[in-house]
A tleap script that builds the chain and sets N, CA, C and O, in Angstrom:
source leaprc.protein.ff14SB
mol = sequence {
  NMET PHE GLU LYS VAL ILE HIE VAL ASN SER
  LEU ASN LYS ASP PHE GLU SER ILE LYS LYS
  ILE ASP LYS ASP GLY ILE GLU TYR TRP GLU
  ALA ARG GLU LEU MET SER VAL LEU GLY TYR
  PRO ASN TRP GLN LYS ALA GLU ASP VAL ILE
  ILE ARG THR LYS LYS ALA PHE THR ASN SER
  GLY GLN SER VAL SER ASN HIE PHE ASN ARG
  LEU VAL LYS MET VAL GLU ILE GLY SER GLY
  THR ILE ARG LYS ILE GLN CASP
}
set mol.1.N position { 194.740 135.203 90.973 }
set mol.1.CA position { 194.285 136.560 90.784 }
set mol.1.C position { 194.909 137.384 91.940 }
set mol.1.O position { 195.086 138.584 91.732 }
set mol.2.N position { 195.225 136.910 93.016 }
set mol.2.CA position { 196.062 137.585 94.133 }
set mol.2.C position { 197.500 137.926 93.723 }
set mol.2.O position { 198.102 138.946 94.059 }
set mol.3.N position { 197.948 136.980 92.987 }
set mol.3.CA position { 199.499 137.382 92.595 }
set mol.3.C position { 199.618 138.358 91.684 }
set mol.3.O position { 200.662 139.009 91.737 }
set mol.4.N position { 198.668 138.693 90.694 }
set mol.4.CA position { 198.263 139.725 89.620 }
set mol.4.C position { 198.145 140.931 90.422 }
set mol.4.O position { 198.699 141.943 89.993 }
set mol.5.N position { 197.504 140.981 91.528 }
set mol.5.CA position { 197.307 142.167 92.155 }
set mol.5.C position { 198.364 142.772 92.826 }
set mol.5.O position { 198.456 143.996 92.920 }
set mol.6.N position { 199.357 141.809 93.407 }
set mol.6.CA position { 200.542 142.243 93.972 }
set mol.6.C position { 201.691 142.715 93.117 }
set mol.6.O position { 202.505 143.580 93.439 }
set mol.7.N position { 201.653 141.998 91.920 }
set mol.7.CA position { 202.474 142.393 90.841 }
set mol.7.C position { 202.095 143.670 90.341 }
set mol.7.O position { 203.019 144.358 89.907 }
set mol.8.N position { 200.824 144.192 90.301 }
set mol.8.CA position { 200.342 145.457 89.823 }
set mol.8.C position { 200.858 146.508 90.933 }
set mol.8.O position { 201.556 147.496 90.709 }
set mol.9.N position { 200.398 146.111 92.083 }
set mol.9.CA position { 200.635 146.922 93.176 }
set mol.9.C position { 202.459 147.541 93.231 }
set mol.9.O position { 202.845 148.694 93.425 }
set mol.10.N position { 203.164 146.469 93.017 }
set mol.10.CA position { 204.678 146.445 92.738 }
set mol.10.C position { 205.167 147.397 91.804 }
set mol.10.O position { 206.113 148.169 91.963 }
set mol.11.N position { 204.313 147.246 90.657 }
set mol.11.CA position { 204.683 147.808 89.478 }
set mol.11.C position { 204.209 149.324 89.545 }
set mol.11.O position { 204.884 150.196 88.998 }
set mol.12.N position { 203.010 149.629 90.241 }
set mol.12.CA position { 202.630 151.064 90.575 }
set mol.12.C position { 203.957 151.801 91.296 }
set mol.12.O position { 204.514 152.804 90.850 }
set mol.13.N position { 204.319 151.105 92.459 }
set mol.13.CA position { 205.483 151.672 93.314 }
set mol.13.C position { 206.612 151.869 92.641 }
set mol.13.O position { 207.386 152.750 93.017 }
set mol.14.N position { 206.898 151.064 91.508 }
set mol.14.CA position { 208.115 151.253 90.716 }
set mol.14.C position { 207.989 152.414 89.919 }
set mol.14.O position { 208.932 153.204 89.861 }
set mol.15.N position { 206.685 152.663 89.146 }
set mol.15.CA position { 206.387 154.059 88.422 }
set mol.15.C position { 206.464 155.002 89.410 }
set mol.15.O position { 207.163 155.970 89.111 }
set mol.16.N position { 205.914 155.018 90.596 }
set mol.16.CA position { 205.964 156.312 91.330 }
set mol.16.C position { 207.296 156.672 91.765 }
set mol.16.O position { 207.564 157.855 91.972 }
set mol.17.N position { 208.166 155.743 91.924 }
set mol.17.CA position { 209.472 155.833 92.592 }
set mol.17.C position { 210.355 156.664 91.421 }
set mol.17.O position { 211.323 157.384 91.662 }
set mol.18.N position { 209.864 156.426 90.289 }
set mol.18.CA position { 210.671 157.093 89.071 }
set mol.18.C position { 209.984 158.374 88.557 }
set mol.18.O position { 210.726 159.004 87.804 }
set mol.19.N position { 208.894 158.882 88.733 }
set mol.19.CA position { 208.058 159.862 88.607 }
set mol.19.C position { 208.844 161.239 88.727 }
set mol.19.O position { 209.399 161.559 89.779 }
set mol.20.N position { 208.855 161.845 87.859 }
set mol.20.CA position { 209.189 163.455 87.937 }
set mol.20.C position { 208.007 164.276 87.945 }
set mol.20.O position { 206.944 163.800 87.546 }
set mol.21.N position { 208.103 165.730 88.452 }
set mol.21.CA position { 207.260 166.530 88.150 }
set mol.21.C position { 207.884 167.864 87.716 }
set mol.21.O position { 208.879 168.370 88.235 }
set mol.22.N position { 207.265 168.303 86.834 }
set mol.22.CA position { 207.848 169.639 86.064 }
set mol.22.C position { 207.530 170.859 86.901 }
set mol.22.O position { 206.854 170.611 87.899 }
set mol.23.N position { 207.863 172.101 86.714 }
set mol.23.CA position { 207.621 173.059 87.349 }
set mol.23.C position { 206.296 173.490 87.512 }
set mol.23.O position { 205.882 174.140 88.472 }
set mol.24.N position { 205.500 173.024 86.331 }
set mol.24.CA position { 203.882 173.219 86.164 }
set mol.24.C position { 203.139 172.263 86.947 }
set mol.24.O position { 201.923 172.448 87.001 }
set mol.25.N position { 203.636 171.254 87.578 }
set mol.25.CA position { 202.990 170.172 88.219 }
set mol.25.C position { 202.529 169.013 87.587 }
set mol.25.O position { 201.738 168.197 88.061 }
set mol.26.N position { 203.302 168.974 86.015 }
set mol.26.CA position { 203.211 167.931 85.088 }
set mol.26.C position { 203.968 166.647 85.333 }
set mol.26.O position { 205.199 166.674 85.337 }
set mol.27.N position { 203.288 165.492 85.544 }
set mol.27.CA position { 204.183 164.380 85.924 }
set mol.27.C position { 204.651 163.868 84.534 }
set mol.27.O position { 204.018 163.952 83.481 }
set mol.28.N position { 206.027 163.253 84.751 }
set mol.28.CA position { 206.540 162.702 83.383 }
set mol.28.C position { 207.673 161.571 84.040 }
set mol.28.O position { 208.102 161.441 85.186 }
set mol.29.N position { 207.905 160.939 82.966 }
set mol.29.CA position { 209.105 159.712 83.388 }
set mol.29.C position { 209.975 159.829 82.311 }
set mol.29.O position { 209.581 160.102 81.178 }
set mol.30.N position { 211.391 159.596 82.668 }
set mol.30.CA position { 212.353 159.428 81.540 }
set mol.30.C position { 212.557 158.048 81.198 }
set mol.30.O position { 212.606 157.066 81.939 }
set mol.31.N position { 212.672 158.143 79.893 }
set mol.31.CA position { 212.775 156.780 79.125 }
set mol.31.C position { 213.854 156.039 79.691 }
set mol.31.O position { 213.516 154.861 79.812 }
set mol.32.N position { 215.029 156.257 80.091 }
set mol.32.CA position { 215.901 155.341 80.301 }
set mol.32.C position { 215.702 154.707 81.691 }
set mol.32.O position { 216.140 153.564 81.814 }
set mol.33.N position { 215.081 155.301 82.802 }
set mol.33.CA position { 214.610 154.868 83.889 }
set mol.33.C position { 213.541 153.968 83.729 }
set mol.33.O position { 213.530 152.891 84.326 }
set mol.34.N position { 212.442 154.402 82.801 }
set mol.34.CA position { 211.281 153.583 82.559 }
set mol.34.C position { 211.477 152.288 81.954 }
set mol.34.O position { 210.786 151.289 82.152 }
set mol.35.N position { 212.621 152.410 81.092 }
set mol.35.CA position { 212.760 151.279 80.344 }
set mol.35.C position { 213.089 149.966 81.196 }
set mol.35.O position { 212.596 148.892 80.850 }
set mol.36.N position { 213.927 150.058 82.316 }
set mol.36.CA position { 214.050 149.042 83.148 }
set mol.36.C position { 212.981 148.756 83.956 }
set mol.36.O position { 212.927 147.562 84.251 }
set mol.37.N position { 212.003 149.527 84.473 }
set mol.37.CA position { 210.562 149.086 84.948 }
set mol.37.C position { 209.797 148.111 84.273 }
set mol.37.O position { 209.095 147.213 84.738 }
set mol.38.N position { 210.088 148.483 82.883 }
set mol.38.CA position { 209.149 147.930 81.886 }
set mol.38.C position { 209.783 146.572 81.350 }
set mol.38.O position { 209.148 145.772 80.663 }
set mol.39.N position { 211.117 146.401 81.745 }
set mol.39.CA position { 211.874 145.202 81.547 }
set mol.39.C position { 212.591 145.210 80.157 }
set mol.39.O position { 212.807 144.095 79.682 }
set mol.40.N position { 212.949 146.180 79.509 }
set mol.40.CA position { 213.704 146.418 78.311 }
set mol.40.C position { 214.997 146.135 78.965 }
set mol.40.O position { 215.259 146.669 80.043 }
set mol.41.N position { 215.880 145.273 78.343 }
set mol.41.CA position { 217.385 144.757 78.560 }
set mol.41.C position { 218.382 146.195 78.162 }
set mol.41.O position { 219.391 146.454 78.818 }
set mol.42.N position { 217.940 147.011 77.048 }
set mol.42.CA position { 218.975 147.944 76.833 }
set mol.42.C position { 218.105 148.875 76.097 }
set mol.42.O position { 216.944 148.645 75.760 }
set mol.43.N position { 219.040 150.363 75.796 }
set mol.43.CA position { 218.374 151.239 75.070 }
set mol.43.C position { 217.855 151.033 73.942 }
set mol.43.O position { 216.751 151.515 73.689 }
set mol.44.N position { 218.635 150.167 72.896 }
set mol.44.CA position { 218.181 150.101 71.549 }
set mol.44.C position { 216.623 149.211 71.559 }
set mol.44.O position { 215.805 149.392 70.657 }
set mol.45.N position { 216.411 148.405 72.520 }
set mol.45.CA position { 215.096 147.748 72.459 }
set mol.45.C position { 214.180 148.909 72.859 }
set mol.45.O position { 213.279 149.319 72.128 }
set mol.46.N position { 214.411 149.316 73.833 }
set mol.46.CA position { 213.295 150.544 74.342 }
set mol.46.C position { 213.075 151.552 73.352 }
set mol.46.O position { 211.929 151.982 73.220 }
set mol.47.N position { 214.168 152.076 72.503 }
set mol.47.CA position { 214.070 152.991 71.688 }
set mol.47.C position { 213.303 152.773 70.426 }
set mol.47.O position { 212.598 153.645 69.920 }
set mol.48.N position { 213.455 151.676 69.980 }
set mol.48.CA position { 212.578 150.774 69.054 }
set mol.48.C position { 211.205 150.902 69.244 }
set mol.48.O position { 210.495 151.293 68.317 }
set mol.49.N position { 210.677 150.576 70.502 }
set mol.49.CA position { 209.322 150.730 70.776 }
set mol.49.C position { 208.763 152.272 70.901 }
set mol.49.O position { 207.603 152.615 70.670 }
set mol.50.N position { 209.700 153.012 71.261 }
set mol.50.CA position { 209.199 154.540 71.418 }
set mol.50.C position { 209.312 154.910 69.923 }
set mol.50.O position { 208.746 155.952 69.595 }
set mol.51.N position { 209.806 154.375 69.195 }
set mol.51.CA position { 209.943 154.849 67.704 }
set mol.51.C position { 208.479 154.281 66.990 }
set mol.51.O position { 208.019 154.971 66.080 }
set mol.52.N position { 207.926 153.339 67.297 }
set mol.52.CA position { 206.907 152.584 66.847 }
set mol.52.C position { 205.723 153.329 67.448 }
set mol.52.O position { 204.801 153.583 66.673 }
set mol.53.N position { 205.619 153.699 68.662 }
set mol.53.CA position { 204.712 154.427 69.552 }
set mol.53.C position { 204.631 155.485 68.843 }
set mol.53.O position { 203.455 155.710 68.558 }
set mol.54.N position { 205.425 156.325 68.380 }
set mol.54.CA position { 205.415 157.746 68.021 }
set mol.54.C position { 204.791 157.654 66.557 }
set mol.54.O position { 204.194 158.600 66.044 }
set mol.55.N position { 204.990 156.400 65.921 }
set mol.55.CA position { 204.349 156.200 64.471 }
set mol.55.C position { 202.904 155.983 64.688 }
set mol.55.O position { 202.062 156.518 63.967 }
set mol.56.N position { 202.591 155.165 65.724 }
set mol.56.CA position { 201.074 155.036 65.910 }
set mol.56.C position { 200.468 156.308 66.489 }
set mol.56.O position { 199.256 156.448 66.319 }
set mol.57.N position { 201.051 157.142 67.070 }
set mol.57.CA position { 200.388 158.507 67.490 }
set mol.57.C position { 200.008 159.164 66.180 }
set mol.57.O position { 198.883 159.570 65.890 }
set mol.58.N position { 201.264 159.224 65.312 }
set mol.58.CA position { 201.029 160.054 64.218 }
set mol.58.C position { 199.788 159.341 63.146 }
set mol.58.O position { 198.871 159.965 62.613 }
set mol.59.N position { 200.038 158.062 63.042 }
set mol.59.CA position { 199.031 157.440 62.392 }
set mol.59.C position { 197.418 157.561 62.818 }
set mol.59.O position { 196.494 157.205 62.087 }
set mol.60.N position { 197.292 158.059 63.972 }
set mol.60.CA position { 195.800 158.037 64.803 }
set mol.60.C position { 195.575 159.343 64.920 }
set mol.60.O position { 194.673 159.719 65.668 }
set mol.61.N position { 196.450 160.380 64.113 }
set mol.61.CA position { 196.040 161.790 64.204 }
set mol.61.C position { 196.546 162.551 65.758 }
set mol.61.O position { 196.264 163.719 66.028 }
set mol.62.N position { 197.268 161.710 66.603 }
set mol.62.CA position { 197.778 162.372 67.976 }
set mol.62.C position { 198.946 163.335 67.635 }
set mol.62.O position { 199.643 163.152 66.636 }
set mol.63.N position { 199.107 164.194 68.351 }
set mol.63.CA position { 200.426 164.983 68.241 }
set mol.63.C position { 201.521 164.179 69.226 }
set mol.63.O position { 201.322 163.979 70.424 }
set mol.64.N position { 202.551 163.816 68.589 }
set mol.64.CA position { 203.604 163.243 69.196 }
set mol.64.C position { 204.067 164.079 70.369 }
set mol.64.O position { 204.197 163.673 71.523 }
set mol.65.N position { 204.337 165.506 69.846 }
set mol.65.CA position { 204.980 166.351 70.934 }
set mol.65.C position { 204.042 166.489 72.112 }
set mol.65.O position { 204.559 166.964 73.123 }
set mol.66.N position { 202.805 166.176 72.175 }
set mol.66.CA position { 202.030 166.138 73.516 }
set mol.66.C position { 202.342 164.985 74.444 }
set mol.66.O position { 201.964 164.938 75.614 }
set mol.67.N position { 203.040 164.087 73.851 }
set mol.67.CA position { 203.232 162.824 74.635 }
set mol.67.C position { 204.806 162.623 74.886 }
set mol.67.O position { 205.206 162.069 75.910 }
set mol.68.N position { 205.661 163.096 73.916 }
set mol.68.CA position { 207.306 162.736 73.890 }
set mol.68.C position { 208.090 163.893 73.690 }
set mol.68.O position { 207.853 164.664 72.760 }
set mol.69.N position { 208.958 164.060 74.455 }
set mol.69.CA position { 210.089 165.150 74.796 }
set mol.69.C position { 211.091 164.551 74.414 }
set mol.69.O position { 211.225 163.399 74.829 }
set mol.70.N position { 212.141 165.123 73.491 }
set mol.70.CA position { 213.384 164.425 73.354 }
set mol.70.C position { 214.434 165.144 74.507 }
set mol.70.O position { 214.680 166.346 74.413 }
set mol.71.N position { 214.936 164.445 75.424 }
set mol.71.CA position { 215.890 164.904 76.379 }
set mol.71.C position { 217.147 164.350 75.983 }
set mol.71.O position { 217.364 163.203 75.594 }
set mol.72.N position { 218.079 165.446 76.151 }
set mol.72.CA position { 219.457 165.064 75.965 }
set mol.72.C position { 219.937 165.343 77.274 }
set mol.72.O position { 219.482 166.334 77.845 }
set mol.73.N position { 220.802 164.612 77.857 }
set mol.73.CA position { 221.590 164.687 79.404 }
set mol.73.C position { 222.984 164.196 79.229 }
set mol.73.O position { 223.358 163.389 78.378 }
set mol.74.N position { 223.731 164.802 80.172 }
set mol.74.CA position { 225.059 164.455 80.202 }
set mol.74.C position { 225.470 163.522 81.021 }
set mol.74.O position { 225.377 163.957 82.169 }
set mol.75.N position { 225.931 162.321 80.998 }
set mol.75.CA position { 226.390 161.414 81.852 }
set mol.75.C position { 227.775 161.012 81.962 }
set mol.75.O position { 228.546 161.088 81.005 }
set mol.76.N position { 228.158 160.528 83.261 }
set mol.76.CA position { 229.524 159.809 83.190 }
set mol.76.C position { 229.664 158.399 82.789 }
set mol.76.O position { 229.033 157.581 83.458 }
set mol.77.N position { 230.372 157.985 81.825 }
set mol.77.CA position { 230.844 156.698 81.330 }
set mol.77.C position { 231.946 156.221 82.303 }
set mol.77.O position { 232.514 156.860 83.189 }
set mol.78.N position { 232.102 154.961 81.923 }
set mol.78.CA position { 233.051 154.208 82.649 }
set mol.78.C position { 234.459 154.973 82.914 }
set mol.78.O position { 235.012 155.037 84.012 }
set mol.79.N position { 234.824 155.411 81.982 }
set mol.79.CA position { 236.201 156.079 82.133 }
set mol.79.C position { 236.355 157.407 82.720 }
set mol.79.O position { 237.373 158.098 82.670 }
set mol.80.N position { 235.438 157.645 83.184 }
set mol.80.CA position { 235.101 159.007 83.900 }
set mol.80.C position { 235.002 160.222 83.044 }
set mol.80.O position { 235.071 161.378 83.461 }
set mol.81.N position { 234.828 159.838 81.764 }
set mol.81.CA position { 234.324 160.780 80.596 }
set mol.81.C position { 232.916 161.050 80.594 }
set mol.81.O position { 232.074 160.178 80.806 }
set mol.82.N position { 232.630 162.370 80.333 }
set mol.82.CA position { 231.275 162.881 80.245 }
set mol.82.C position { 230.700 162.737 78.916 }
set mol.82.O position { 231.521 163.087 78.069 }
set mol.83.N position { 229.641 162.369 78.440 }
set mol.83.CA position { 228.938 162.386 77.052 }
set mol.83.C position { 227.594 162.645 77.198 }
set mol.83.O position { 226.967 162.404 78.229 }
set mol.84.N position { 227.074 163.192 76.068 }
set mol.84.CA position { 225.477 163.328 75.823 }
set mol.84.C position { 224.940 162.033 75.514 }
set mol.84.O position { 225.622 161.217 74.894 }
set mol.85.N position { 223.617 161.745 75.947 }
set mol.85.CA position { 222.881 160.471 75.631 }
set mol.85.C position { 221.479 161.097 75.452 }
set mol.85.O position { 221.195 162.164 75.995 }
set mol.86.N position { 220.738 160.513 74.793 }
set mol.86.CA position { 219.354 160.583 74.540 }
set mol.86.C position { 218.361 159.928 75.392 }
set mol.86.O position { 218.457 158.709 75.531 }
set mol.87.N position { 217.460 160.536 75.957 }
set mol.87.CA position { 216.450 160.117 76.971 }
set mol.87.C position { 215.039 160.509 76.419 }
set mol.87.O position { 214.029 160.265 77.079 }
savepdb mol mol.pdb
quit
């Protein structure tokens, strides 16, 4: 039991460390940062879960746009080139 409490506290700190707050004071997380906290090894695995979650929201009558926003940002890749990635 004690080990689970420590793990949850550690996970909460991880979530807090990557939390963003928009201009209206609304908290949000970027998927590519969140995926490593949740243990997904790569973007493809995380994106699969995001797609399935969006389908579940739609199937339950929830508005996907209330919970997910597609973000495209520019990142530098190994060669020094900058390209767009989805987040």
